[in-house]
C-alpha positions as CSV (number, residue, x, y, z in Angstrom):
1,M,72.3,76.1,182.3
2,K,74.4,75.1,179.3
3,L,72.6,74.4,176.0
4,A,74.1,73.1,172.8
5,I,72.6,74.0,169.4
6,V,73.2,71.1,166.9
7,L,71.5,71.4,163.5
8,D,73.3,69.2,161.1
9,N,74.8,71.4,158.4
10,N,71.8,73.8,158.5
11,V,72.9,76.4,161.0
12,T,71.7,79.9,159.9
13,K,71.6,83.3,161.4
14,A,67.8,83.3,161.3
15,I,67.5,80.0,163.2
16,V,70.0,81.1,165.9
17,A,68.6,84.6,166.3
18,P,66.1,83.7,169.1
19,F,68.9,82.2,171.2
20,E,71.0,85.3,170.6
21,A,68.1,87.4,171.9
22,V,67.6,85.1,175.0
23,A,71.4,85.4,175.7
24,A,71.2,89.2,175.4
25,A,68.3,89.3,177.9
26,S,70.5,87.7,180.5
27,H,68.5,84.6,181.4
28,G,71.5,82.8,182.8
29,I,71.8,80.4,179.9
30,E,75.0,79.6,178.1
31,F,74.6,78.7,174.5
32,V,77.1,77.1,172.1
33,V,76.4,76.6,168.4
34,F,78.0,73.5,166.8
35,I,78.8,74.1,163.2
36,G,79.7,71.3,160.8
37,E,82.5,71.5,158.2
38,K,79.9,71.5,155.3
39,N,77.4,73.9,156.8
40,K,75.3,75.3,154.0
41,S,75.1,79.0,155.2
42,E,77.4,81.6,156.4
43,T,77.7,81.8,160.2
44,A,80.2,84.7,160.7
45,S,77.4,87.0,161.9
46,I,76.3,84.7,164.6
47,T,77.3,86.2,168.0
48,L,77.0,83.1,170.2
49,P,80.0,81.0,171.0
50,K,80.7,78.4,168.3
51,C,82.3,75.0,168.3
52,Y,83.4,73.8,164.8
53,L,83.1,70.2,163.8
54,S,85.4,68.7,161.2
55,H,86.0,65.4,159.5
56,K,89.6,65.4,160.8
57,K,88.4,66.0,164.3
58,E,85.9,63.2,163.9
59,V,88.5,60.7,162.8
60,M,90.8,61.7,165.7
61,S,87.9,61.2,168.2
62,A,87.2,57.8,166.7
63,L,90.8,56.7,166.9
64,R,90.9,57.7,170.6
65,E,87.8,55.5,171.3
66,P,88.0,52.7,168.7
67,V,85.6,50.4,170.5
68,R,83.0,53.1,170.8
69,S,83.4,54.0,167.1
70,I,83.2,50.4,165.8
71,R,80.2,49.6,168.0
72,R,78.4,52.7,166.6
73,L,79.1,51.7,163.0
74,R,77.7,48.3,163.6
75,T,74.6,49.8,165.2
76,N,73.7,52.0,162.2
77,T,71.5,50.4,159.6
78,E,72.5,52.7,156.8
79,S,75.4,55.0,155.8
80,R,75.6,58.6,157.0
81,M,73.2,58.1,159.9
82,D,75.2,60.1,162.4
83,F,76.3,63.7,162.6
84,Y,79.8,63.8,164.0
85,Y,78.9,61.1,166.6
86,N,82.4,60.7,168.1
87,S,83.1,64.4,168.3
88,L,79.8,65.2,170.0
89,A,80.3,62.3,172.4
90,D,83.4,64.2,173.6
91,D,82.3,67.8,173.2
92,L,78.8,67.6,174.8
93,R,80.0,66.5,178.2
94,G,78.8,69.0,180.8
95,F,75.9,70.3,178.7
96,D,72.5,70.3,180.4
97,A,70.4,70.3,177.2
98,V,70.6,70.2,173.4
99,Y,68.5,71.8,170.8
100,T,68.0,70.3,167.3
101,Q,65.3,70.1,164.7
102,D,63.0,67.6,163.0
103,V,63.9,64.0,162.1
104,S,67.6,64.4,161.3
105,R,71.1,63.0,161.7
106,S,71.6,65.3,164.6
107,L,68.5,64.0,166.4
108,Y,69.7,60.4,165.8
109,T,73.1,61.2,167.3
110,L,71.9,63.2,170.2
111,A,69.2,60.7,171.2
112,S,71.9,58.0,171.2
113,L,74.1,60.0,173.5
114,K,71.4,61.3,175.8
115,E,71.5,58.5,178.4
116,E,75.3,58.5,178.6
117,L,75.8,62.2,178.8
118,G,72.6,63.0,180.8
119,F,71.3,66.0,178.8
120,K,67.7,66.8,177.8
121,I,66.5,67.2,174.3
122,M,64.5,70.1,172.9
123,L,63.3,69.4,169.3
124,R,62.2,72.2,167.0
125,W,59.4,70.7,164.8
126,W,58.8,72.3,161.4
127,E,56.9,69.6,159.7
128,V,53.2,70.2,158.9
129,L,52.5,66.8,157.5
130,P,52.0,64.0,160.1
131,Y,54.3,61.0,159.7
132,K,56.1,62.5,156.7
133,R,59.2,60.4,157.7
134,L,57.3,57.2,156.6
135,F,58.2,58.1,153.0
136,N,61.9,57.5,153.7
137,A,63.4,54.3,155.3
138,K,66.2,56.2,157.0
139,D,63.9,58.8,158.4
140,R,61.5,56.1,159.5
141,Y,64.2,54.4,161.5
142,I,65.5,57.6,163.0
143,G,62.0,58.6,164.0
144,A,61.2,55.3,165.7
145,S,64.5,55.2,167.6
146,S,64.9,58.9,168.5
147,L,61.6,60.7,168.9
148,P,60.7,58.8,172.1
149,M,63.9,60.4,173.6
150,V,62.7,64.0,173.1
151,D,61.7,65.9,176.2
152,I,60.0,68.9,174.6
153,F,58.8,69.4,171.1
154,M,58.7,73.0,169.9
155,P,56.5,73.3,166.8
156,A,57.2,76.4,164.7
157,T,53.5,76.9,163.9
158,L,50.2,75.8,165.3
159,T,49.8,73.8,162.1
160,A,52.9,71.8,163.0
161,A,51.6,71.5,166.6
162,Q,48.4,69.9,165.2
163,A,50.5,67.5,163.2
164,L,52.3,66.4,166.3
165,K,49.1,65.9,168.2
166,L,47.7,63.8,165.3
167,E,50.8,61.6,165.7
168,G,49.9,61.1,169.3
169,V,52.5,63.3,171.0
170,P,51.0,64.4,174.4
171,E,50.2,68.0,174.8
172,D,52.3,68.4,177.9
173,R,55.4,67.7,175.7
174,I,54.5,70.4,173.1
175,T,55.4,74.0,173.5
176,H,54.6,76.2,170.5
177,V,56.8,79.3,169.9
178,Y,57.0,81.1,166.5
179,P,60.3,81.8,164.9
180,G,61.6,85.3,165.7
181,V,62.5,88.0,163.2
182,D,64.6,91.1,164.1
183,T,62.1,93.7,163.1
184,A,64.6,96.5,163.8
185,V,66.7,95.0,161.0
186,F,63.9,93.8,158.8
187,T,62.0,97.1,158.7
188,P,60.3,99.3,156.1
189,P,62.8,101.6,154.4
190,V,62.8,105.2,155.4
191,A,63.8,106.3,151.9
192,A,63.6,104.6,148.5
193,V,66.2,101.8,147.9
194,S,67.8,101.7,144.5
195,K,66.8,98.7,142.4
196,E,70.0,99.1,140.4
197,A,72.0,97.9,143.5
198,F,70.8,94.4,142.6
199,G,70.7,94.9,138.8
200,I,66.9,95.1,138.9
201,P,65.5,97.2,136.0
202,A,64.1,100.5,137.2
203,G,60.6,101.7,136.3
204,K,59.0,98.4,136.8
205,A,57.2,96.7,139.7
206,A,59.7,94.2,141.2
207,V,58.1,91.0,142.3
208,L,60.6,89.2,144.5
209,F,61.0,85.4,145.0
210,A,63.6,84.5,147.5
211,G,64.6,80.9,148.2
212,R,66.0,77.8,146.6
213,L,65.1,77.5,142.9
214,V,63.4,74.1,143.1
215,S,60.1,73.0,141.7
216,H,58.1,72.7,145.0
217,K,58.8,76.4,145.7
218,G,56.5,77.1,142.7
219,I,59.1,78.7,140.4
220,Y,57.5,77.2,137.3
221,V,54.1,78.5,138.3
222,L,55.7,81.9,138.0
223,L,56.5,81.1,134.3
224,W,52.9,80.3,133.5
225,A,51.7,83.3,135.4
226,A,54.1,85.5,133.4
227,L,52.6,84.0,130.2
228,R,49.1,84.9,131.4
229,L,50.2,88.4,132.3
230,K,51.8,88.8,128.9
231,A,48.5,87.9,127.2
232,D,46.8,90.5,129.4
233,G,49.3,93.2,128.3
234,L,50.7,93.6,131.8
235,L,54.1,91.8,131.7
236,D,56.0,94.8,130.6
237,R,55.0,96.5,133.9
238,L,56.8,94.1,136.1
239,V,60.0,92.1,136.6
240,F,60.3,88.8,138.6
241,V,63.4,89.0,140.8
242,M,64.7,85.5,141.5
243,A,67.0,85.5,144.5
244,G,68.6,82.2,145.5
245,G,70.6,79.3,144.4
246,G,69.6,76.1,142.7
247,G,68.6,75.0,139.2
248,K,68.1,78.3,137.4
249,G,69.3,76.8,134.1
250,E,66.1,74.9,133.3
251,L,64.0,77.8,134.5
252,Q,65.9,80.2,132.2
253,R,65.7,77.8,129.2
254,M,61.9,77.5,129.6
255,A,61.5,81.2,130.0
256,R,63.3,81.8,126.8
257,E,61.3,79.2,124.9
258,M,58.0,80.7,126.3
259,G,59.0,84.2,125.3
260,V,59.0,85.6,128.8
261,A,62.7,85.6,129.6
262,A,62.9,89.4,129.7
263,A,60.6,89.5,132.7
264,F,62.9,87.4,134.9
265,H,66.0,88.8,136.6
266,F,68.3,86.4,138.6
267,T,70.4,87.9,141.4
268,G,72.1,84.7,142.4
269,H,72.8,84.2,146.1
270,V,72.3,87.3,148.2
271,P,74.1,87.5,151.6
272,Y,71.8,87.4,154.5
273,D,72.9,90.8,155.8
274,R,71.8,92.3,152.4
275,M,68.3,90.7,152.4
276,P,66.6,93.7,154.2
277,E,67.9,95.9,151.4
278,L,66.7,93.5,148.7
279,Y,63.2,93.3,150.3
280,A,63.1,97.1,150.4
281,A,64.2,97.4,146.7
282,C,61.3,95.3,145.6
283,D,57.6,96.1,145.6
284,I,55.9,92.8,146.1
285,F,57.0,89.5,147.6
286,C,55.7,86.2,146.1
287,L,56.1,82.6,147.5
288,P,54.0,80.4,145.1
289,S,54.9,77.0,146.8
290,T,53.2,73.9,145.4
291,M,52.2,70.6,147.1
292,K,53.7,67.2,146.9
293,E,52.7,64.1,148.9
294,S,55.7,64.5,151.2
295,I,56.5,68.3,150.9
296,Q,54.5,71.3,152.0
297,E,55.9,74.7,152.9
298,Q,56.5,74.6,156.7
299,F,56.8,78.3,157.6
300,G,58.7,80.5,155.2
301,Y,61.2,82.7,157.0
302,V,61.3,84.8,153.9
303,L,57.6,85.5,154.2
304,A,58.0,86.7,157.8
305,E,61.0,88.8,156.8
306,A,59.3,90.4,153.8
307,M,56.2,91.2,156.0
308,A,58.4,92.8,158.6
309,C,59.8,95.0,155.8
310,G,56.3,96.1,154.9
311,R,56.1,94.3,151.6
312,P,52.7,93.1,150.4
313,V,52.8,89.3,149.9
314,V,51.2,86.8,147.6
315,A,51.7,83.2,148.7
316,S,50.1,79.8,148.3
317,R,47.4,78.4,150.5
318,V,49.5,75.4,151.6
319,G,51.2,74.1,154.7
320,G,52.0,76.7,157.3
321,I,51.8,79.7,154.9
322,P,48.2,80.7,155.7
323,E,49.0,80.8,159.4
324,V,52.0,83.1,158.7
325,V,50.2,85.4,156.3
326,G,46.8,85.5,158.0
327,G,44.7,88.3,156.6
328,A,47.7,90.5,155.9
329,G,48.4,89.2,152.3
330,L,46.8,87.5,149.3
331,L,46.6,83.7,149.2
332,V,46.4,81.7,146.0
333,T,45.5,78.1,145.2
334,P,48.8,76.1,144.9
335,G,49.8,75.6,141.3
336,D,46.9,77.7,139.9
337,F,48.8,80.2,137.7
338,N,45.6,82.0,136.7
339,D,44.8,82.7,140.4
340,L,48.4,83.9,140.9
341,A,48.3,86.1,137.8
342,D,45.0,87.6,139.0
343,K,46.4,88.4,142.5
344,L,49.6,89.9,141.0
345,T,47.4,92.0,138.6
346,S,45.4,93.4,141.5
347,L,48.7,94.5,143.3
348,I,50.4,95.8,140.2
349,T,47.5,98.0,139.2
350,N,46.5,99.2,142.7
351,A,49.0,101.2,144.6
352,E,46.5,101.8,147.5
353,L,46.1,98.0,147.9
354,R,49.9,97.5,147.9
355,A,50.3,100.1,150.6
356,G,47.5,98.7,152.7
357,L,48.7,95.1,152.6
358,G,52.2,96.2,153.2
359,A,51.1,98.1,156.4
360,A,49.0,95.1,157.5
361,A,52.0,92.7,156.9
362,R,54.3,94.9,159.0
363,K,51.7,95.0,161.8
364,R,51.3,91.2,161.8
365,A,55.0,90.6,161.8
366,L,55.4,92.9,164.9
367,E,52.5,91.1,166.7
368,L,53.6,87.5,166.0
369,F,57.3,87.3,164.9
370,D,59.1,90.2,166.5
371,L,61.9,89.0,168.7
372,A,60.5,91.2,171.5
373,Q,57.4,89.0,171.4
374,T,59.1,85.6,170.9
375,T,62.2,85.9,173.2
376,P,60.3,85.6,176.5
377,K,58.5,82.6,175.2
378,W,61.8,81.0,174.1
379,A,63.2,81.7,177.6
380,Q,60.1,80.2,179.2
381,A,60.4,77.0,177.1
382,I,64.0,76.6,178.0
383,E,63.2,77.2,181.7
384,R,60.5,74.5,181.4
385,L,63.1,72.1,179.9
386,R,65.5,72.9,182.8
387,N,62.8,72.1,185.4
388,L,61.7,68.8,183.9
389,G,62.1,65.9,186.3
390,R,62.7,68.2,189.3
391,A,60.7,67.4,192.4
């Protein structure tokens, strides 16, 4: 069986890791990862075969098949609907199945090519909000035209599976498998890891946030929690380590004006292969995501990774987070900075609690997210896709 992985410009090592594990287990499946010219993450560490897509290649494919290209442009209702349509129309010949995720340009393109090329579609579903696509005209159109072409939906959480069922997707088209984490790489450190390697001040409890520095991740809630901790006389005992790209300028300005800037350390982008070291260098992991009408945290790879590293976690009770954390961490009300400050205080002042929650987090990660647990389920889902339609 030959399966293509097409994920817009969102290919990451973490997302591809389950397929690498299936390939290593010799299930007789050939994988190829399609990587766009503007992919947002590094892909050098991905071990599966890769096919690179470029704008030059897309133009050349369109010129070879001008009628096809013009017809497609006339079909699309808005600009930038497709993801390398002409290139994939050529490159996906001979594939038995394709894997993509959510309502996306890739899904739209693949659904349009399905009948002509004869492949099956496996769709990873992250969304925990039913009908989220209705907030956006393009997503609404893609959903209406493309979701009926999906053969198997693969929700990343039971919360996402419930959202699909509420939309009316039949249960026999839903296969739930958790994302996988390599717990041999993301593992508790054998010896202490130096905070100085990341410029983190020594002698303080390091509270790590990893992710895009955008408002719905709750980064501003950390500012208000810091203000509360300062009033309680505890802020000097910790440092918030902010790892990730995005709009740090506004966050830094507000921290200065609020008088808490000294409690925030920005690492900038940290390469994926150094993330286990960063988790190990920090004492607590925090994901204080908030809620919007069209955005809720879907899973949080960083949560699963931090848990696998044995870090105690504090996270918001929103979206798929409670399912990931379970009873192995502390949950807070989204946006409630007093609740967050209280939970952080309990961890900062109680080493026994930190150790206990860290051990519980590692145990839960091994039970639910370890590649050894998820790989057979991924293989079974792909085998089920292979057998669809057979007598």
